[in-house]
C-alpha positions as CSV (number, residue, x, y, z in Angstrom):
1,X,20.6,-1.6,-7.2
2,X,18.8,-4.6,-8.7
3,X,20.2,-6.4,-11.7
4,X,17.2,-5.2,-13.7
5,X,17.8,-1.6,-12.7
6,X,21.4,-1.9,-13.6
7,X,20.3,-3.1,-17.1
8,X,18.0,-0.1,-17.3
9,X,20.8,2.3,-16.2
10,X,22.9,0.9,-19.1
11,X,20.0,1.8,-21.4
12,X,19.9,5.3,-19.9
13,X,16.7,4.8,-18.0
14,X,16.1,5.5,-14.3
15,X,12.7,4.5,-12.9
16,X,10.8,7.3,-11.4
17,X,8.4,6.7,-8.5
18,X,5.3,4.9,-9.8
19,X,2.6,7.4,-11.0
20,X,-0.4,7.7,-8.7
21,X,-3.8,6.8,-10.0
22,X,-5.8,9.7,-11.5
23,X,-9.2,8.5,-10.3
24,X,-10.9,5.9,-8.1
25,X,-8.8,2.9,-8.8
26,X,-5.5,1.4,-7.7
27,X,-2.4,1.3,-9.8
28,X,-1.9,-2.4,-9.5
29,X,-3.6,-5.5,-7.9
30,X,-1.7,-8.6,-6.9
31,X,-3.4,-12.0,-7.0
32,X,-1.1,-14.8,-6.0
33,X,2.1,-14.3,-8.0
34,X,0.5,-12.1,-10.7
35,X,0.5,-8.4,-10.7
36,X,-2.2,-6.6,-12.8
37,X,-1.0,-3.1,-13.6
38,X,-3.5,-0.5,-14.6
39,X,-3.1,1.3,-17.9
40,X,-0.1,3.6,-18.0
41,X,-0.4,6.5,-20.3
42,X,2.3,8.0,-22.6
43,X,4.2,10.7,-20.8
44,X,7.8,11.8,-20.2
45,X,9.6,14.4,-18.2
46,X,8.0,17.1,-20.3
47,X,4.5,15.9,-19.7
48,X,1.8,14.0,-21.6
49,X,2.6,12.7,-25.0
50,X,-0.6,13.5,-26.9
51,X,-1.8,13.1,-30.5
52,X,-3.4,10.8,-32.9
53,X,-1.3,8.3,-34.8
54,X,-2.1,8.5,-38.5
55,X,-3.0,12.2,-38.3
56,X,-0.5,14.3,-36.4
57,X,1.9,11.5,-35.2
58,X,3.9,8.9,-37.1
59,X,4.3,5.2,-36.2
60,X,7.8,6.1,-34.9
61,X,6.3,8.8,-32.7
62,X,3.8,6.3,-31.4
63,X,6.4,3.7,-30.7
64,X,8.4,6.2,-28.7
65,X,5.3,7.0,-26.7
66,X,4.7,3.3,-26.1
67,X,8.3,3.0,-24.8
68,X,7.4,5.6,-22.1
69,X,4.4,3.3,-21.1
70,X,6.9,0.4,-20.7
71,X,9.0,2.5,-18.3
72,X,5.9,3.5,-16.3
73,X,4.7,-0.2,-16.1
74,X,8.1,-1.2,-14.7
75,X,7.8,1.6,-12.1
76,X,4.5,0.1,-11.0
77,X,5.9,-3.4,-10.9
78,X,8.8,-2.1,-8.7
79,X,6.3,-0.6,-6.3
80,X,4.3,-3.9,-6.3
81,X,7.6,-5.6,-5.4
82,X,8.3,-3.3,-2.5
83,X,11.2,-1.7,-4.4
84,X,12.9,-4.9,-5.4
85,X,12.6,-5.3,-9.1
86,X,14.6,-8.5,-9.1
87,X,11.4,-10.2,-7.8
88,X,10.0,-9.8,-11.4
89,X,9.8,-13.3,-13.0
90,X,8.4,-12.3,-16.3
91,X,6.1,-10.1,-18.3
92,X,3.0,-12.2,-19.0
93,X,0.7,-10.0,-21.2
94,X,0.3,-6.5,-22.4
95,X,-2.8,-4.8,-23.8
96,X,-1.9,-1.7,-25.8
97,X,-4.4,1.0,-26.9
98,X,-3.4,3.3,-29.7
99,X,-5.1,6.7,-30.3
100,X,-5.3,6.4,-34.0
101,X,-7.3,7.4,-37.1
102,X,-10.0,5.0,-38.4
103,X,-7.9,4.0,-41.4
104,X,-4.7,3.4,-39.4
105,X,-3.8,-0.3,-39.2
106,X,-0.3,-0.4,-37.8
107,X,-1.2,-0.5,-34.1
108,X,1.1,-3.5,-33.5
109,X,4.1,-1.5,-34.8
110,X,3.3,1.3,-32.3
111,X,3.0,-1.2,-29.4
112,X,6.3,-2.7,-30.5
113,X,7.9,0.4,-28.8
114,X,6.8,-1.1,-25.5
115,X,7.5,-4.7,-26.3
116,X,10.9,-4.1,-27.8
117,X,12.0,-2.1,-24.8
118,X,10.9,-4.7,-22.3
119,X,12.8,-7.4,-24.2
120,X,15.8,-5.1,-24.4
121,X,15.7,-4.4,-20.7
122,X,14.7,-7.8,-19.4
123,X,15.8,-10.3,-22.0
124,X,13.7,-13.4,-22.3
125,X,11.7,-12.6,-19.2
126,X,10.4,-9.6,-21.1
127,X,8.8,-11.7,-23.9
128,X,5.0,-11.7,-23.5
129,X,1.7,-12.3,-25.1
130,X,0.0,-9.1,-26.3
131,X,-2.9,-7.3,-27.9
132,X,-2.7,-4.0,-29.8
133,X,-6.0,-2.2,-30.2
134,X,-7.1,1.0,-32.0
135,X,-8.9,3.6,-30.0
136,X,-10.8,6.6,-31.4
137,X,-9.7,8.6,-28.4
138,X,-7.8,8.0,-25.2
139,X,-7.9,9.9,-21.9
140,X,-6.3,13.4,-22.0
141,X,-5.7,12.8,-25.7
142,X,-2.6,10.7,-25.0
143,X,-1.2,8.8,-27.9
144,X,-0.8,5.4,-26.1
145,X,-2.1,3.6,-23.0
146,X,-0.8,0.1,-22.0
147,X,-1.8,-2.2,-19.2
148,X,0.1,-5.3,-18.2
149,X,0.2,-8.6,-16.3
150,X,3.4,-9.5,-14.6
151,X,4.6,-12.6,-12.6
152,X,6.6,-11.9,-9.5
153,X,8.1,-14.0,-6.7
C-alpha cells in the first residue's frame, strides 16, 4: 500500500477503481509529467449526488459532494500512475463547477470540500491553484463536477 493510500485509509477512504468515461473522451491525458484529469462528478456508493446548491442543497451538502469528486480525482491519478499513487508529486490546479442558483455566490466554499480533503490527505503536495465557477446546470443534475491537473514522476 502506498503512503498516500495509508493516509487515505486513516481518513476512512479506500479508492475505488477509476470511473470509466461516460462518452467519447478519455478519463485522463498525460503530457510529460502532468496528468490532466477529466471532470469527475459528485457521486458516492449510493449513486449520483444531485441537486442545486442554493435551492435544494446547502453549502455543506455541496462541500460534501465536492469531497467525493476529490476521491474520484485521486482514483484517476492512481490509474494514470499504473496503480502507484506514490508517484504523485503534487496537485497543480483544480477547476470546480457548482450547480447553483443564479443568486448563489459561495461557490468557493463548496469547492473547499475538495481542496480541504486533498490537503488533509496529501499535506502540502495537495495545495493547488483553483477556480470555482457557477453553473446553471451540470450533467445528470449532479451538484458538483471538478477537473484537475496533477504532477507525477
